[in-house]
N, C-alpha and C positions, 0 to 999 in steps of 0.2 A: 516784286516790290522794288521801287527805285532806290538807287544807291545814294547815300548821303554825300555831300560835297567834301572835298579834301584840300581846298586851296588855302586855308588858314594854317598858321603855325601854332600847334596846340600841344599840350602835354601828351606824351606817349601813354596809351592805355593798352594793356595786354588783352589779347583776344581770349574768348572762352575756349576751353575751361581755364579759368583764372585761379591762381593761388594767392593773389593779392589784388587790392582794388575791388573787393567784393561789394556787390549791392545785394543786401539781404532784405527781402520784402516781407512785410507783415500782411497776410491775407486775412481780413476780418470777415470773410463770408461772400466772396464773389460767386456769381452764378456760373455755370459752365459757359454760357454765352459771353459773360463778362470776362472770364478767364481767357477764352479764345481771343477776344478783341484786345485785351490788355497785352497778351504775349505776341499777338500778331504784329503789334506796333513796337514792343519794347523787349522782346525775348533776348536780343543780343546784349542787353545791358543788365539782365537779371541773372544772378548766380545761384540764389537759393530762395525758394518760396516757403515761408513758414505759415502753416495753417494755425492761426493764433488760438490760445486758450484751449477750450475743449470743443471748438467748432467742428472739427473733423468727426467727433463722436456723434453729433446730432445732424450732420449734413448727409442726406441720402444720395447726393450727387458727388460725394468725395472721390470715389474711385474713378468716375468719369473725369473729374477735374485733374486728378493726379496723372491720368493718361494724357490729357491735353498738355500738361506741363512737360511730361516726358517727351512728347512729340516735338517740343520746342527746346529740348536739352536744358530744361530747368528742373533740377532736383527739388523734391518737396520734403519738408521737415514737419514733424509734429511739434507743437509748443510744449514747453516744460511743465506747465501747470497740469496738463492732462496726465503726464507721467507721474507727477507728484501725487495726484489723487489715486492713481492706480497703485502706487507704492504703499500708500497708507492703507489701502484695502487688500494688499497682498495679491494684486492682479497684474503684476508686471509681465509675467509669461503670456497671459492672455492678450495684453496690449501689444506685446511684440509680435505674436502670431497674426493678430488683426492688421497691424501696420504693414507687415510684409505682404499679407494677402492683398491689400489695396494698392500696393506698389510704392510704399514709402522707402526711400533710400537713406534719409537723414533723420536724426532724432535729437531733440534738445533735452539735456539733463540739467535740472535746476533744483534749488531749494528755496525758492522765493517765498513759500508759505511758512518757512522755518519750522517744519514738522518732521524732518528726517533726523534720525539719530546720528551721532558722530560717525563718520566714515561711510555712511550709507550712500552718499552721493558718489563717491569714488568707486564703491562696489558696483553701483548701477552703471557707471561709465565702463568699467571693465567688462561687465556682463553684456551690455548692449553693443559695444564696439565690435563684437564678433559678427554682427549682422547689419550694422548701420554705420554711417559716418556720424560721429557724435560731436555735437556742439554743446559745450558745458557753460552754463550761465552762472555768473557770480553777482550777488546782490539780492535784495529782498523787495517785496512789493510795497512794503510800508516801512518807514523809518530808515535809519542808516545801519546797514549790515552788509559786509563785515564792519565792525565799529571803527577801525582805523584804516587809512589808505594802504599801509604796508600789508595788512591782513588780506586785502583784495589780491595782491600779487601772490601771496603765499597760497591762498586757495586755488588760484588759477594755475600755479605751478603744479600743485598736487593733481589737479584735473588733467593737465597735459600728461603728467607721468602715468596717470591711470588709463590713458588712451584717447583722450579728446583730440580731435583734429584742429578745432578752433575753440577759443574761449570767448564768451560774450560778456561785455560789461553792461549791466542792467541800466536801463533808462526809462523803461515802460513806454507805452504809446503816448503818454502825457508829457514825457520829458521833464518830470519834476521830482524824480527820486533817483537814488543810486548815483550815477555820474553827475547829477544836476541838483542845484538848489531848488527850493520851491518856486523861485522866480524864473526858472529854466536856465539860469546861469551855470557855466561849466565849473565843476570842482577841479581846477587845474592841478592841485596837489595830488589828487587821486589819479588823474591820467598819468602824471609823472611817476607815481609809485608803481602803477601797473607796468609801465614801459621799462622800469628799472629791472623787472624780473621776466617779462614776457616779450618776445620779439614782436614788433608792430604788425608784421604780416599774419600773426597768429591770433590777433585780437580783433573782434568785431565790436565796434562801439555803437550801441544803440543811440540813434540821433534822429528822432522824428521831426524836429523843427529845422527850418531853413537856417536860422542863425547858428544852431548847433552844428549842422552839417558844414556850414561855411567855416566855423572855427576849426574843426578837425582838418579840413582841407588846407586851410591857411597854415596850420601848425605841423601837419604830418604829410602833406602833399596830396596830389590828385589820386594816388592809389591807396589811400587809407580805406580800411574795410568799414562800411557803414551799414547799420542794421535798423530794423523797425521802420523801414521806408514804406510809405503807403503806395499802392500800385499807381495811383494818379500822380505821385511825386517822383517817379523814376526818371523821366526825361528831364525834369527840372534839376534833380540831383546831378545828372550827367553834365548839364550846363555849368553847374558849380565846379565840378571836377575839372572841366576844360577851360575855365576862365571865361565863359561866355555869359557871365552874369556879373553885375557890378560888384557884388560881394567878394568875388575872387578874381577880378580882372586885373588886379595889380600885377606887375611883372614878377614880384617875388612869390606870388601864389601859383605861378605857372611852372615852377621848378619841379 
């Protein structure tokens, strides 16, 4: 594969394995061939591939796709909704054994359905951190939860204390809940409240939309952690990070 050019002065980006500036991809059901093509082009820019929702459970090619990701040094995570369903059915042990069997190294723990009893989320994090890198998501699939910005940071801090490696701020694939208003605008007071309690390198901000991604890069720099990125949007996100797109090309966006 040809090397990319290096003659422009651009923001410094750490090489993989990265601990900051993560690009967390939402895989909504690629084929093995699609996975190979996607990572053949963009693997150097991809830090985590999340198999969204319960897709992994119904995808007979999952193990093959996880193996392709591993060959490209791209760890794979299950989505939190599948774990929530397993927890409600008291099948977390079975889910853990299956996930390890197919090669998963990361897992998302969430309470987006608002069905876990108090403290259960942190207990799941402690249990699963023995076998996986845990990403703990805060926020709900509908409505505003936690109800106040300060409570987002409190929950994230508890999740970190329980053993999560990163915390995820919910935005969904629509970019209209959690971090965002219904019009996809950023809830800036929420971002500030999260960063009052959690180091920015430990937060993955779900930002599926270009304007949302640009806002985080403009305000937190090229190496902000961005999640829920569509596979087809990984290269475009990198151009935003590097100031190679009008949205972030101003000098102050290159710092």
